[in-house]
C-alpha positions in Angstrom: 0.0 0.0 0.0 1.4 3.4 -0.9 1.5 5.9 1.9 -0.7 8.2 -0.1 -3.5 5.7 -0.2 -6.2 5.2 2.4 -7.0 2.0 4.2 -9.2 1.0 7.1 -8.8 -1.6 9.8 -12.2 -2.9 11.0 -13.5 -5.5 13.4 -10.7 -4.9 15.9 -10.4 -4.6 19.6 -8.5 -1.4 20.1 -5.8 -1.8 22.7 -4.4 1.5 23.9 -1.9 2.2 26.7 -3.7 2.6 30.0 -7.2 2.6 28.4 -10.1 0.2 28.5 -10.4 -2.1 25.5 -12.9 -1.0 22.8 -14.3 -2.7 19.7 -13.6 -0.2 17.0 -11.3 0.4 14.0 -9.3 3.1 12.4 -8.6 4.9 9.1 -5.1 5.3 7.8 -4.1 8.0 5.4 -0.6 9.1 4.3 1.1 6.8 6.7 -0.7 8.2 9.7 -3.8 7.5 11.7 -6.5 9.7 10.2 -9.3 8.9 12.7 -10.8 6.2 14.7 -13.9 4.3 13.4 -16.9 3.7 15.6 -18.0 0.2 16.4 -19.7 -1.2 13.3 -18.8 1.9 11.2 -18.2 0.9 7.5 -15.0 2.2 5.8 -15.5 5.2 3.6 -16.5 4.4 0.0 -13.6 3.3 -2.1 -11.3 2.6 0.8 -9.8 -0.8 1.1 -10.2 -2.6 4.4 -8.3 -5.0 6.6 -10.5 -7.3 8.7 -8.8 -7.7 12.1 -10.9 -10.7 12.8 -11.7 -9.6 16.4 -8.0 -9.5 17.3 -6.3 -6.8 19.3 -5.1 -3.7 17.4 -2.3 -2.0 19.3 0.4 0.7 18.7 3.6 -0.8 17.4 6.2 -1.8 20.0 9.3 0.2 20.7 12.4 -1.7 21.8 14.9 0.6 23.5 17.6 -2.0 24.1 18.3 -4.7 21.5 21.6 -6.1 20.0 20.2 -8.2 17.2 18.0 -11.1 16.1 17.3 -13.6 13.4 20.9 -14.8 13.3 22.6 -11.3 13.1 23.9 -8.7 15.6 24.6 -5.1 15.1 28.3 -5.5 16.0 28.7 -7.5 12.8 28.2 -4.3 10.9 27.4 -3.8 7.3 24.1 -2.4 5.8 23.0 -5.9 4.7 23.2 -7.2 8.2 21.3 -4.2 9.6 18.7 -4.6 6.8 18.1 -8.2 7.7 17.6 -7.4 11.4 15.2 -4.5 10.8 13.2 -6.7 8.4 13.1 -9.6 10.9 11.9 -7.7 14.0 8.3 -6.8 12.8 7.3 -10.5 13.3 7.4 -9.7 17.0 5.5 -6.5 16.7 8.6 -4.2 16.9 8.0 -1.2 14.6 10.8 0.9 16.0 13.9 0.5 18.1 17.2 1.8 19.4 20.0 -0.5 18.0 22.3 -1.1 20.9 26.1 -1.1 20.5 28.0 -2.8 23.3 31.6 -2.1 24.2 34.1 -2.4 21.3 37.0 -0.5 19.9 36.6 3.3 19.3 37.0 2.9 15.6 34.2 0.3 15.4 31.9 2.4 17.6 32.3 5.4 15.3 31.9 3.2 12.2 28.7 1.6 13.6 27.3 4.9 14.7 27.9 6.3 11.2 26.2 3.4 9.6 23.2 3.3 12.0 22.6 7.0 11.8 21.8 6.7 8.1 18.7 4.7 9.1 17.9 7.3 11.8 18.1 10.0 9.2 15.5 8.3 6.9 16.8 5.2 5.3 14.0 2.7 5.9 14.2 -1.0 6.0 11.5 -2.7 8.2 11.5 -1.5 11.8 12.3 2.2 12.1 15.5 3.4 13.9 14.7 6.1 16.5 18.4 6.5 17.5 21.2 4.6 19.0 21.8 3.1 22.5 25.4 2.9 23.6 25.9 0.2 26.3 29.5 1.0 27.2 32.4 1.1 26.8 32.8 2.9 30.2 31.7 0.1 32.4 32.8 -1.7 35.6 35.2 -4.6 34.8 33.7 -6.6 37.7 30.1 -6.2 36.4 30.8 -6.2 32.7 28.5 -9.3 32.2 29.1 -10.6 28.7 30.9 -7.5 27.5 34.5 -8.2 26.3 37.1 -7.3 28.8 39.5 -6.0 26.2 37.1 -3.2 25.3 36.2 -2.0 28.8 37.9 1.3 29.5 37.8 4.4 31.7 35.6 7.3 30.7 37.1 9.7 28.2 35.5 13.0 27.5 37.4 13.4 24.2 36.4 10.0 22.9 32.8 10.6 23.8 32.9 14.0 22.1 34.2 12.4 18.9 31.4 9.8 19.0 28.8 12.4 19.7 30.0 14.5 16.7 29.9 11.4 14.5 26.4 10.6 15.7 25.0 14.0 14.9 22.3 13.7 17.5 21.5 10.1 16.9 22.6 8.7 20.3 19.7 8.7 22.6 20.8 6.5 25.6 24.3 5.7 27.0 25.1 3.4 29.9 28.0 4.4 32.2 29.3 3.0 35.5 29.2 6.2 37.7 32.0 5.0 40.1 34.7 5.2 37.4 37.0 8.2 37.5 35.7 10.8 35.2 32.2 9.4 35.0 30.4 12.4 36.6 31.7 15.0 34.1 30.8 12.5 31.3 27.2 12.2 32.6 27.0 16.0 32.7 28.1 16.1 29.0 25.5 13.5 28.1 22.8 15.5 29.7 23.9 18.7 27.9 23.9 16.8 24.7 20.4 15.5 25.1 21.4 11.9 25.7 19.7 9.9 28.4 22.5 9.0 30.9 22.0 5.5 32.2 23.6 3.5 35.1 24.4 -0.1 34.5 27.2 -2.7 34.6 28.3 -1.0 37.8 29.7 -1.5 41.3 28.8 2.0 42.5 27.8 2.5 46.1 24.7 4.5 47.2 26.3 7.9 47.6 28.2 7.7 44.3 25.0 6.9 42.5 23.2 9.7 44.2 25.9 12.1 43.0 25.5 10.8 39.5 21.7 11.3 39.7 22.3 14.9 40.7 24.6 15.3 37.7 21.9 14.1 35.4 21.7 10.3 35.4 18.1 9.4 34.9 17.8 5.8 33.7 18.8 2.3 34.8 19.9 -0.3 32.2 18.4 -3.8 32.7 17.7 -3.1 36.4 19.1 -5.7 38.9 21.3 -7.3 36.2 25.0 -6.5 36.5 24.5 -4.5 39.7 25.7 -5.5 43.3 22.8 -7.1 45.2 20.6 -4.8 47.2 21.9 -5.2 50.8 20.1 -4.0 53.9 23.2 -2.1 55.2 24.8 -1.3 51.8 21.9 -0.3 49.5 24.3 0.5 46.6 23.3 1.6 43.2 20.0 -0.3 43.3 19.0 1.5 46.5 19.7 4.9 44.9 17.9 4.0 41.7 14.8 2.5 43.4 14.5 5.4 45.9 14.8 8.2 43.3 11.8 9.6 41.4 14.3 11.0 38.8 15.4 7.6 37.6 13.4 5.4 35.2 14.2 1.7 34.7 14.1 -0.9 32.0 13.7 -4.6 32.7 13.9 -7.9 31.0 10.8 -10.0 31.7 11.9 -13.4 30.4 11.7 -15.1 33.8 15.5 -15.8 33.6 17.1 -12.5 34.2 14.7 -11.6 36.9 12.5 -13.7 39.2 8.8 -12.8 38.8 8.9 -12.0 42.5 11.5 -9.3 41.9 9.5 -7.9 38.9 6.4 -7.7 41.2 8.4 -5.8 43.8 9.8 -3.4 41.1 6.2 -2.6 40.1 5.5 -1.6 43.7 8.6 0.6 44.0 8.4 2.4 40.6 5.6 4.2 39.0 4.2 2.5 35.8 5.1 5.4 33.7 8.8 5.1 34.7 9.2 1.5 33.6 10.1 0.0 30.2 10.2 -3.5 28.8 13.2 -4.3 26.7 14.4 -7.5 25.0 18.2 -7.1 25.3 17.8 -9.5 22.3 20.9 -11.1 20.8 21.5 -12.7 17.4 19.8 -16.0 18.2 16.5 -14.3 19.2 13.9 -15.9 16.9 16.2 -18.7 15.7 16.6 -22.3 16.9 20.3 -22.5 17.5 22.2 -24.4 20.2 25.5 -22.5 19.8 26.8 -19.3 18.3 30.0 -17.2 18.5 30.0 -13.7 19.8 33.2 -11.6 20.0 35.2 -14.8 19.4 33.6 -16.6 22.4 31.3 -19.6 22.1 27.8 -19.1 23.5 25.6 -22.0 24.4 21.8 -21.7 24.1 19.1 -23.6 25.9 15.6 -22.9 27.1 16.9 -20.8 30.0 18.9 -18.4 27.7 22.2 -17.9 26.1 25.4 -18.3 28.2 29.1 -18.1 28.1 31.1 -21.1 29.3 31.3 -19.6 32.8 27.5 -19.3 33.0 27.3 -15.6 32.3 24.0 -14.7 30.6 24.4 -13.2 27.1 21.5 -10.8 26.4 18.1 -12.5 26.0 16.2 -14.7 23.6 13.0 -13.0 24.5 10.9 -11.5 21.7 8.9 -8.4 22.6 5.5 -9.9 22.2 6.4 -12.5 24.7 7.9 -9.9 27.1 4.5 -8.2 27.1 2.6 -11.4 27.8 5.1 -12.4 30.5 4.8 -9.1 32.5 1.0 -9.5 32.6 1.4 -13.1 33.8 4.1 -12.1 36.4 2.4 -9.1 37.8 -1.3 -9.3 37.2 -1.5 -5.8 35.7 -3.9 -5.3 32.8 -2.7 -5.9 29.2 -3.4 -2.2 28.4 -1.2 -1.1 31.3 1.6 -3.5 30.3 1.3 -2.1 26.8 2.4 1.3 28.1 5.9 -0.2 28.8 6.5 -0.9 25.1 4.6 2.0 23.5 3.7 5.2 25.3 6.5 5.1 27.9 9.4 4.7 25.4 7.8 7.2 23.1 7.7 9.8 25.9 11.3 9.0 27.0 12.5 9.8 23.4 10.2 12.9 23.2 8.3 11.2 20.4 4.8 11.1 22.0 3.5 13.3 19.2 4.4 10.6 16.7 4.5 7.2 18.4 3.1 5.1 21.2 -0.7 5.4 20.9 -3.6 5.1 18.4 -4.5 8.8 18.3 -5.3 10.6 15.1 -2.2 12.2 13.6 0.3 9.7 15.0 2.3 7.4 12.7 0.3 4.3 11.6 2.7 1.9 13.3 0.4 -0.9 14.4 0.4 -4.5 15.4 -2.4 -7.0 15.4 -2.2 -9.5 18.2 -4.3 -12.6 18.9 -5.5 -13.6 22.4 -2.4 -15.8 22.8 -0.1 -12.8 22.2 1.0 -14.0 18.8 1.6 -11.3 16.2 -0.8 -11.7 13.2 0.2 -8.5 11.3 2.6 -5.6 11.7 2.1 -2.3 9.9 4.7 0.5 9.7 3.8 3.9 8.4 0.6 2.4 7.0 2.3 -0.4 5.1 2.0 -4.1 6.1 5.6 -5.3 6.6 4.8 -8.6 8.3 1.8 -10.9 8.1 1.5 -14.4 9.6 0.1 -16.8 7.2 -2.6 -19.1 8.5 -1.4 -22.7 9.1 -2.4 -25.1 6.3 -4.3 -28.2 7.4 
């Protein structure tokens, strides 16, 4: 469908963040939502229609933290690799994302930033790029997780300035360990540059994290993972993050990275609007592989996740539609409230609430049709169907 054409979606159950379900439809024109259709309202004359079959119609999902999928990862580089990933992700309802670059050499970071920003500036291949997430390289060696040791290094304002210049405004989130020498000035630079400064892969104590929050730190990367445990006499970074109303947090709801008990506690400690579901997906997400190589290291895959030989978790295998279903199962919140964590909340974090994250007229027609099991039946980006699940043949 051309973006200049009109199309209608009918016989749908509209699922909007934080709102009651409603049986309606909507009209798409020029790649945007033109208006909502009342229950039973026929499409305008001459307008083609998609019958939703009574399935949920929701805003497209936004993944703020993802390293790859479908057999590829962003560190592999090359536009063909990126194209494959962006075309693969809509099968999970992901209509937009922040490709996440983990710790690597300065030259490779700059090369990847230059490549990814071309998609941010308008090159379109499947899921839309809303910016770049830098997970490192200024991280704690002791809490580096699966990040390669040889690429972990102390904060460098000059290096970061070079990367920011290369990015030209494309970097939206960056993770830093605030206890490292030079981290606080770096956090101030990120804030001045309009980048969300995040804590993660850290051994920071409570007071150090509080200083970082005062300097502009406002986000927690995959909370609880790669942090010291929350101790009753040494609350550490987690204590500061959970206590502060200034810090929002992302979580991985695969049931492996976090116990459902911890997820329930997190939802009591943080406001719903301050939480985000992310996949932290790696190359094997969506593929049935038992082993793969990452950064020259062999990774073993089983039903509990992907791990290095020493047992360290390597990202996640969790697709976003399953993350959404899991958090409903784990916490008991409504599906519409859970939807906020992958639509309205990330759109607001990125100051894109006037374009993404809801089904309001005027917003981009980034949409996903979900059945009652949480399976994606169709994904639409800017009014065009980019993924459709074919019915099983009997």
